[in-house]
C-alpha positions as CSV (number, residue, x, y, z in Angstrom):
1,M,73.9,27.9,136.4
2,T,76.8,30.3,136.9
3,A,77.5,33.1,134.4
4,E,80.0,32.5,131.7
5,P,83.3,34.3,132.1
6,G,83.2,37.7,130.5
7,P,85.3,38.7,127.5
8,R,87.2,41.6,129.7
9,S,90.8,41.2,129.5
10,R,93.0,41.0,132.7
11,R,95.0,44.2,131.5
12,T,92.0,46.2,132.3
13,L,92.5,45.6,135.9
14,L,93.0,48.8,137.9
15,G,95.7,48.8,140.5
16,M,97.7,46.0,139.2
17,P,101.2,46.1,140.6
18,R,103.9,47.2,138.2
19,V,107.4,48.5,138.6
20,R,107.7,51.6,136.9
21,G,106.8,50.3,133.4
22,T,109.2,47.3,133.6
23,A,108.3,43.5,133.4
24,S,111.0,42.6,135.9
25,P,110.7,41.0,139.2
26,V,109.3,43.3,142.0
27,V,111.5,41.5,144.8
28,A,114.8,40.2,145.0
29,D,115.2,36.4,145.0
30,P,113.9,34.3,146.9
31,A,110.3,35.4,146.9
32,F,109.5,34.3,150.4
33,D,111.2,35.0,153.7
34,A,111.6,32.6,156.6
35,L,108.7,34.2,158.5
36,R,105.5,32.0,158.2
37,P,105.9,31.1,154.5
38,P,103.1,29.5,152.6
39,D,102.8,26.0,154.0
40,P,104.0,23.3,151.5
41,D,101.6,20.7,152.9
42,L,98.6,22.9,152.3
43,L,100.0,23.4,148.6
44,D,100.0,19.7,148.1
45,D,96.4,19.2,149.0
46,C,95.3,20.8,145.8
47,V,94.5,18.0,143.0
48,H,93.6,20.4,140.3
49,C,90.1,18.9,140.0
50,G,88.5,22.3,138.9
51,F,85.6,22.2,141.3
52,C,86.7,25.5,142.4
53,L,86.2,27.3,139.1
54,T,82.5,27.4,139.0
55,T,82.3,29.3,142.1
56,C,85.5,31.7,141.8
57,P,84.4,35.2,141.1
58,T,87.6,36.2,139.1
59,Y,87.6,32.9,137.0
60,Q,83.8,33.7,136.3
61,L,84.9,37.2,134.9
62,W,88.0,36.5,132.9
63,G,88.1,32.9,132.4
64,E,91.8,32.8,132.9
65,E,93.5,29.8,134.8
66,M,95.9,32.0,136.8
67,D,92.8,34.0,138.2
68,S,91.4,30.6,139.7
69,P,92.3,29.3,143.0
70,R,94.1,26.4,141.5
71,G,96.2,28.8,139.3
72,R,97.0,31.0,142.2
73,I,98.1,28.0,144.1
74,D,100.6,27.0,141.1
75,L,101.9,30.6,141.2
76,I,102.5,30.3,145.1
77,R,104.1,26.7,144.7
78,S,106.4,28.1,142.0
79,A,107.5,30.8,144.4
80,T,108.1,28.4,147.2
81,E,110.3,26.5,144.7
82,G,112.4,29.6,143.8
83,A,110.5,31.8,141.1
84,P,110.6,35.3,141.9
85,L,107.5,37.3,142.9
86,T,107.0,39.2,139.4
87,A,104.5,41.9,138.9
88,A,102.1,39.5,137.1
89,T,102.2,37.2,139.8
90,V,101.6,39.7,142.5
91,G,98.7,41.1,140.1
92,H,96.9,37.7,140.0
93,L,97.1,37.5,143.9
94,D,95.9,41.0,144.4
95,A,92.9,40.1,142.0
96,C,91.7,37.6,144.4
97,L,88.8,38.6,146.5
98,G,89.6,36.2,149.4
99,C,85.8,35.1,149.2
100,M,86.5,31.6,150.0
101,A,84.0,30.1,147.9
102,C,86.6,27.8,146.7
103,V,87.2,26.5,150.3
104,T,83.5,25.4,150.6
105,S,83.3,23.9,147.1
106,C,86.8,21.9,147.2
107,P,86.2,18.3,147.8
108,S,89.8,17.8,148.8
109,G,89.4,20.4,151.7
110,V,92.3,22.8,150.6
111,R,92.7,25.7,152.9
112,Y,93.1,28.1,150.2
113,D,92.3,30.8,152.7
114,R,95.3,30.0,154.9
115,L,97.5,29.8,151.7
116,L,96.3,33.3,150.6
117,E,97.0,34.9,154.1
118,Q,100.4,33.5,154.2
119,T,101.3,34.7,150.8
120,R,99.7,38.2,151.1
121,A,101.7,38.8,154.3
122,Q,104.9,37.9,152.5
123,V,103.9,40.2,149.5
124,E,103.3,43.2,151.9
125,R,106.7,42.7,153.4
126,R,108.8,42.2,150.2
127,V,106.8,44.1,147.5
128,T,107.4,47.5,146.7
129,R,104.2,48.8,145.0
130,P,103.7,51.9,142.8
131,R,103.6,55.1,144.6
132,R,99.9,55.7,144.0
133,D,98.9,52.2,145.3
134,R,101.1,52.8,148.5
135,A,99.3,56.0,149.1
136,L,95.9,54.7,148.8
137,R,96.6,51.7,151.1
138,A,98.2,54.1,153.6
139,L,95.0,56.1,153.6
140,I,92.7,53.1,154.0
141,F,94.6,51.6,156.9
142,A,95.3,55.0,158.5
143,L,91.4,55.6,158.5
144,F,89.3,52.4,158.4
145,P,90.5,50.4,161.5
146,H,90.3,53.5,163.7
147,P,86.8,54.2,164.9
148,A,88.0,57.5,166.6
149,R,89.3,58.8,163.2
150,L,86.1,57.7,161.3
151,R,84.1,59.6,163.9
152,L,85.9,62.9,162.9
153,L,84.9,62.2,159.4
154,R,81.4,61.8,160.1
155,G,80.7,65.6,160.7
156,P,82.2,66.8,157.3
157,L,80.7,63.9,155.4
158,R,77.3,64.4,156.7
159,A,77.4,68.1,155.9
160,A,78.7,67.4,152.4
161,Q,75.7,64.8,152.0
162,R,73.2,67.3,153.3
163,S,74.2,70.4,151.5
164,G,74.4,68.4,148.2
165,V,78.2,69.0,147.8
166,L,79.0,65.2,147.8
167,G,76.3,64.6,145.2
168,L,77.7,67.4,143.0
169,L,81.3,66.2,143.4
170,R,80.1,62.7,142.2
171,R,78.4,64.2,139.1
172,T,81.7,66.0,138.0
173,G,83.6,62.7,138.0
174,L,86.7,64.6,139.3
175,V,87.4,62.3,142.0
176,G,87.4,59.4,139.7
177,R,90.1,60.8,137.4
178,V,92.3,61.4,140.4
179,S,91.8,58.0,141.8
180,P,89.2,55.2,141.0
181,G,89.8,53.9,144.6
182,L,89.0,57.3,146.1
183,D,86.0,57.7,143.9
184,V,84.6,54.2,145.3
185,M,85.3,55.4,148.9
186,Q,83.2,58.4,148.6
187,S,80.3,56.7,146.5
188,L,79.9,54.0,149.0
189,A,79.5,56.5,152.0
190,P,76.0,55.6,153.5
191,P,73.5,58.5,154.1
192,L,74.3,59.6,157.6
193,G,72.0,60.7,160.2
194,P,72.7,61.5,163.9
195,R,75.3,59.2,165.4
196,V,73.8,56.1,167.3
197,T,75.8,54.5,170.0
198,V,75.2,51.6,172.5
199,P,75.6,51.7,176.2
200,P,78.7,49.9,177.8
201,R,76.1,47.4,179.5
202,T,72.6,46.8,178.8
203,P,70.6,44.4,181.2
204,A,68.5,41.5,179.9
205,Q,64.7,41.7,179.5
206,G,63.3,39.0,182.0
207,P,65.4,36.2,183.1
208,R,69.1,36.6,182.2
209,R,70.0,33.6,179.8
210,A,73.7,34.7,179.1
211,V,76.2,37.5,179.6
212,V,77.3,38.6,176.2
213,G,80.2,40.7,174.7
214,M,79.5,42.5,171.7
215,L,81.9,43.7,169.1
216,T,80.9,47.2,168.0
217,G,83.2,47.4,165.2
218,C,84.8,50.2,163.3
219,V,82.9,51.2,160.2
220,Q,79.8,49.4,161.8
221,R,80.3,51.6,164.9
222,E,80.6,54.9,163.3
223,F,78.5,54.5,160.0
224,F,75.9,51.7,160.9
225,G,75.3,52.6,164.6
226,E,71.5,51.7,164.2
227,V,72.5,48.1,163.3
228,N,74.5,47.8,166.6
229,A,71.6,49.3,168.5
230,A,69.4,46.8,166.9
231,T,71.6,44.0,167.8
232,V,71.4,45.0,171.4
233,R,67.7,45.3,171.5
234,V,67.4,41.9,169.9
235,L,69.9,40.3,172.4
236,T,68.3,42.0,175.4
237,A,64.9,40.8,174.1
238,E,66.2,37.2,174.0
239,G,67.5,37.4,177.7
240,C,71.0,38.4,177.2
241,E,72.9,40.9,179.2
242,V,75.0,42.8,176.8
243,V,78.4,44.1,177.5
244,A,80.1,46.3,174.7
245,P,83.2,47.7,176.2
246,A,83.8,51.4,175.2
247,A,87.6,50.8,174.9
248,Q,87.5,48.1,172.4
249,G,89.2,48.7,169.0
250,C,89.4,47.1,165.7
251,C,89.4,43.2,165.5
252,G,92.1,43.3,162.8
253,A,90.1,41.8,159.8
254,L,91.1,44.1,157.2
255,S,94.7,44.1,158.1
256,V,94.7,40.3,158.0
257,H,92.8,39.8,154.7
258,T,95.2,42.3,152.8
259,G,98.5,41.0,154.3
260,R,99.1,43.3,157.0
261,E,99.8,40.4,159.4
262,E,101.5,42.2,162.2
263,E,99.1,45.1,162.3
264,G,96.3,42.5,162.5
265,R,98.1,40.5,165.3
266,S,98.4,43.6,167.3
267,F,94.6,44.5,166.9
268,A,93.8,40.9,167.9
269,R,95.8,40.9,171.1
270,R,94.1,44.1,172.2
271,L,90.7,42.8,171.5
272,V,91.5,39.5,173.4
273,D,92.5,41.6,176.4
274,T,89.5,43.6,176.3
275,F,87.0,40.8,176.3
276,E,88.8,39.0,178.9
277,E,88.6,41.8,181.2
278,A,84.8,42.1,180.3
279,G,84.1,38.7,181.8
280,V,81.6,37.6,179.2
281,D,80.2,34.0,178.2
282,V,80.5,34.6,174.6
283,V,81.4,37.4,172.1
284,V,78.8,38.3,169.6
285,V,79.6,39.7,166.2
286,N,77.4,41.3,163.8
287,S,79.8,41.8,160.9
288,A,80.6,38.8,158.9
289,G,84.3,39.7,158.0
290,C,85.1,40.5,161.5
291,G,83.5,37.3,162.9
292,S,85.5,35.1,160.5
293,T,88.8,36.7,161.6
294,M,88.1,36.6,165.3
295,K,87.1,32.8,164.9
296,E,90.8,32.4,163.4
297,Y,92.7,34.0,166.4
298,A,93.9,30.8,167.4
299,H,95.7,30.3,164.0
300,L,96.8,33.9,163.9
301,L,98.4,34.0,167.2
302,A,99.4,30.4,167.3
303,D,103.2,31.2,167.7
304,D,102.8,34.0,170.3
305,P,103.6,32.4,173.8
306,D,101.8,35.0,175.7
307,Y,98.3,34.8,173.6
308,A,98.5,31.4,171.7
309,V,96.3,29.6,174.6
310,R,94.3,32.9,175.2
311,A,93.5,33.4,171.6
312,R,92.0,29.8,171.2
313,A,89.8,30.2,174.2
314,F,88.6,33.6,172.9
315,A,88.1,32.1,169.5
316,E,85.9,29.3,170.8
317,R,83.7,31.9,172.4
318,V,82.9,33.9,169.3
319,R,79.5,33.6,167.7
320,D,77.7,35.4,164.9
321,L,74.6,37.0,166.0
322,T,72.4,34.4,164.2
323,E,74.4,31.5,165.6
324,L,73.7,32.6,169.1
325,L,70.1,33.1,168.7
326,V,69.5,29.8,167.2
327,E,71.6,28.2,170.1
328,L,69.7,29.9,172.8
329,G,66.4,29.4,171.1
330,P,64.2,32.5,170.5
331,V,61.7,33.4,173.3
332,A,60.7,36.8,172.2
333,P,57.5,36.9,170.1
334,R,57.8,37.8,166.4
335,H,55.5,40.2,164.5
336,P,55.1,41.1,160.9
337,V,57.7,43.7,159.5
338,T,55.4,44.9,156.8
339,S,51.7,45.4,156.3
340,T,51.4,42.9,153.6
341,P,53.4,39.6,153.2
342,V,56.8,40.2,151.8
343,T,59.3,38.3,149.5
344,L,62.7,38.5,151.1
345,A,65.9,37.6,149.6
346,Y,69.0,36.7,152.0
347,H,72.3,37.5,150.6
348,D,75.0,35.3,152.0
349,A,78.2,37.5,153.0
350,C,81.0,35.4,151.9
351,H,82.7,35.6,155.3
352,L,79.7,34.2,157.0
353,R,78.7,31.5,154.3
354,H,82.2,30.4,153.3
355,A,84.4,31.2,156.2
356,Q,82.3,30.6,159.2
357,G,79.8,28.2,157.7
358,V,76.8,30.0,158.9
359,V,74.0,29.3,156.3
360,D,71.0,27.7,158.1
361,A,70.8,30.0,161.3
362,P,70.0,33.4,159.5
363,R,67.3,31.5,157.1
364,E,65.8,30.0,160.2
365,L,65.3,33.2,162.0
366,L,64.2,35.2,159.1
367,G,61.7,32.3,158.0
368,G,60.4,32.5,161.5
369,I,59.1,36.1,161.0
370,P,55.2,36.2,160.2
371,G,54.5,37.3,156.5
372,V,58.1,36.5,155.1
373,E,58.6,34.3,152.3
374,L,62.3,33.5,151.7
375,V,63.6,33.2,148.3
376,E,67.2,32.3,147.3
377,I,69.5,34.6,145.0
378,P,70.5,32.7,142.0
379,D,74.3,32.2,142.1
380,G,74.1,33.3,145.8
381,E,77.6,31.8,146.4
382,I,79.4,34.1,144.1
383,C,80.9,37.3,145.8
384,C,79.2,40.8,145.4
385,G,82.7,42.3,144.9
386,S,82.9,44.0,148.4
387,A,85.4,41.8,150.0
388,G,86.7,44.1,152.7
389,V,88.6,46.8,150.8
390,Y,88.8,45.1,147.5
391,N,86.3,47.3,145.8
392,I,88.6,50.4,146.7
393,L,91.6,48.4,145.6
394,Q,90.1,46.7,142.5
395,P,87.2,48.9,141.5
396,E,86.4,47.7,138.2
397,P,86.1,44.0,138.8
398,A,84.2,44.9,142.1
399,T,81.8,47.0,140.3
400,E,81.2,44.2,137.5
401,L,80.5,41.8,140.4
402,G,78.2,44.1,142.2
403,D,76.2,44.7,139.0
404,R,75.9,41.0,138.5
405,K,74.9,40.5,142.1
406,A,72.3,43.2,141.7
407,A,70.7,41.7,138.6
408,S,70.6,38.3,140.4
409,I,68.8,39.9,143.3
410,L,66.3,41.7,140.9
411,R,65.4,38.4,139.1
412,T,64.0,37.2,142.5
413,G,61.4,39.8,142.5
414,A,62.2,40.3,146.3
415,G,60.7,43.4,148.0
416,L,63.3,43.2,150.7
417,V,66.9,42.0,150.9
418,V,68.8,41.3,153.9
419,T,72.6,40.5,154.6
420,A,74.9,40.5,157.6
421,N,77.7,42.7,156.6
422,P,78.3,46.3,156.2
423,G,80.5,46.0,153.2
424,C,78.0,43.9,151.3
425,L,75.3,46.6,152.4
426,M,77.1,49.4,150.8
427,Q,78.4,47.6,147.7
428,I,75.1,46.1,146.7
429,S,72.9,49.1,147.5
430,R,75.1,51.1,145.2
431,A,74.9,48.5,142.4
432,L,70.9,48.3,142.8
433,E,71.0,52.0,142.5
434,R,73.1,52.0,139.3
435,A,70.5,49.3,137.9
436,G,67.8,51.9,138.7
437,H,65.9,49.5,140.9
438,P,66.9,50.4,144.6
439,V,65.3,47.7,146.8
440,P,64.9,48.1,150.7
441,F,68.1,46.3,152.0
442,V,68.6,45.8,155.6
443,H,71.1,43.9,158.1
444,T,69.7,40.9,159.7
445,A,69.7,42.6,163.0
446,V,67.6,45.4,162.0
447,V,64.8,43.0,160.4
448,L,64.8,40.9,163.5
449,D,64.5,44.1,165.9
450,A,61.6,45.2,163.8
451,S,59.9,42.0,164.0
452,I,60.4,41.7,167.9
453,R,59.4,45.3,168.4
454,G,56.3,45.1,166.0
455,V,57.5,48.1,164.0
456,P,57.6,48.5,160.3
457,L,60.9,48.3,158.3
458,P,62.0,51.2,156.0
459,G,60.3,51.8,152.9
460,P,61.8,52.1,149.5
461,S,62.4,55.7,149.8
462,S,64.2,55.5,153.2
463,D,67.8,54.6,153.9
464,P,68.0,50.9,152.9
465,R,70.6,50.2,155.5
466,G,68.7,50.9,158.6
467,E,70.4,53.9,159.4
468,G,68.0,56.9,159.7
469,T,68.6,59.8,157.3
470,D,67.6,63.4,157.0
471,R,68.8,64.3,153.7
């Protein structure tokens, strides 16, 4: 059973777009311009059956129709028919996590994900947001999609963590009073050890079965380097030669999911170029949000004459790490990852389960580890609240969803939690800490790597994300 909608009012949402205290429309009529507006055929697919309501996180929180997928579809349809994009409408659209649980639960096959991306691109072009919101979004996108800039941040952040300054700053609550979004950014930062990198090319162990390109990511590359290193070790142990081009950049996922369409398309073109030059059989991704966007490059670049065909070919070669390992069939022996049998709860990242449809592969691989008993997390289809940068832009509902997810995990009694997305790792780790019951929490690649190498996983006192810490 899913949780009953909470009593919290929509008016408590932080970051809801307003126009300097007025309730007037935030853009001139018409709401949408002629550049890829929401597809009317997709809008007509919705028959208002209500199957989406039980899986929609914001409907579960507030129980309001306009904060459900079918309610938001009605708002989009009204805008296509001439209604302006009011502050209230934009607020309801902004409040959506884009988790796509409604897509997998819809018996009519409504592509709400496509509608949301099309609409958010229009909103970003046509809405003038409040100054503080614009500043926060500018900071996010000047930083997160740029690994070189994140790398510059590592040193000061690690020094602040080791010296205790960051912890002191959190306890003062000063950052939260200035900006709840900035407070979330600094609170989610994982404990940093020495920077871990992967080589541009790593040969296969034993007979070569495939030449695999690997996305190293942005946040993943700079803050979860050990996850990338574990991914390379797993792939090479399974007979893959791994190519990780040093010049690769952002995949564009964060940009696309928040409506920064042209920015996302630019990132996508560069990544297509990079992996075409690398000459690989497939491109492996160990971050669910990145993989879902890369698999949609054919749609994203469909009207680009120089990239449409190339983007389609690229997207067909993209695989989640667990997908590829199951396709190849494991050959490396597995060993126990703990000294005693362990109960493991696997958390489905939304962009892996709902966007990519990858559900069985990670469970098959994790279930093949000796001494592991897999348990399901109650209401596992409900988002944890991370959703890219949602937890920064909408911190209040994200925190409530994170706390609900932590409570569900704790009800399983699991001694180990595993997921396939860095955002989920940061979000749920903090929620478990708030609950006072931190549980070792690792990336899928880390637990598979430990099993293949026969080394123990981190204990409860270690960094749960697979990154070494020397705090």
